[in-house]
C-alpha positions in Angstrom: -11.7 -1.6 4.9 -11.8 1.0 7.7 -11.9 -1.5 10.5 -8.7 -2.0 12.1 -9.2 -3.5 15.5 -11.8 -5.4 17.6 -14.7 -5.2 17.8 -15.1 -3.7 14.3 -12.9 -6.5 12.7 -14.9 -9.1 14.6 -18.1 -7.8 13.2 -16.7 -7.7 9.6 -15.4 -11.1 9.9 -18.8 -12.3 11.0 -20.6 -10.7 8.2 -18.3 -11.2 5.3 -16.7 -14.2 4.0 -13.2 -13.9 2.4 -11.4 -15.9 -0.2 -10.0 -18.0 2.5 -10.4 -18.6 6.2 -7.8 -19.6 8.8 -8.2 -23.0 10.5 -8.2 -22.2 14.2 -6.0 -25.1 15.5 -3.3 -24.9 12.8 -3.6 -21.4 11.5 -3.5 -22.8 8.0 -5.6 -21.3 5.2 -8.6 -23.3 4.3 -11.2 -22.6 1.5 -14.0 -20.0 1.9 -15.3 -18.2 -1.2 -12.4 -19.7 -3.0 -12.5 -23.4 -3.3 -8.8 -23.5 -4.4 -6.0 -21.4 -5.2 -2.4 -21.4 -6.6 0.6 -19.2 -6.8 2.9 -18.4 -9.6 6.5 -19.8 -9.2 7.8 -16.3 -8.0 4.6 -15.9 -5.7 3.8 -12.6 -7.2 0.6 -13.9 -8.9 -2.2 -15.7 -7.2 -5.1 -17.3 -8.9 -8.3 -18.0 -6.8 -11.0 -20.3 -8.1 -14.3 -19.2 -6.6 -17.1 -21.5 -5.5 -19.8 -21.6 -8.2 -22.5 -21.4 -5.5 -21.1 -18.3 -3.8 -23.9 -15.7 -3.5 -24.5 -12.4 -1.8 -27.4 -12.2 0.5 -29.5 -10.8 -2.3 -28.9 -14.0 -4.4 -26.5 -12.4 -7.0 -23.3 -14.4 -7.7 -20.1 -13.4 -6.0 -17.6 -12.5 -8.8 -13.9 -12.0 -9.1 -14.6 -8.4 -9.8 -16.1 -8.1 -6.3 -12.9 -8.9 -4.8 -10.8 -6.9 -7.2 -12.9 -3.7 -6.3 -12.5 -4.6 -2.5 -8.7 -4.8 -2.7 -8.3 -1.8 -5.0 -10.5 0.2 -2.5 -8.3 -0.9 0.4 -5.0 0.0 -1.6 -6.5 3.4 -2.4 -6.8 4.3 1.3 
């Protein structure tokens, strides 16, 4: 969350996988940890469906709570 410019952001992108990635040619979002997602009609609520096989390097499952914690940490800064 403290990385704000290259090379720190490059390292973070290489180590961590986000909910989505960006397709390099079109810049469109593509699945990463989230296999699919949808927005509410007003675009204020987004629902991400995580891959069932998403794991941390120690083998533990990646959960929605992991992303909630990360976003809350960023918002608190």
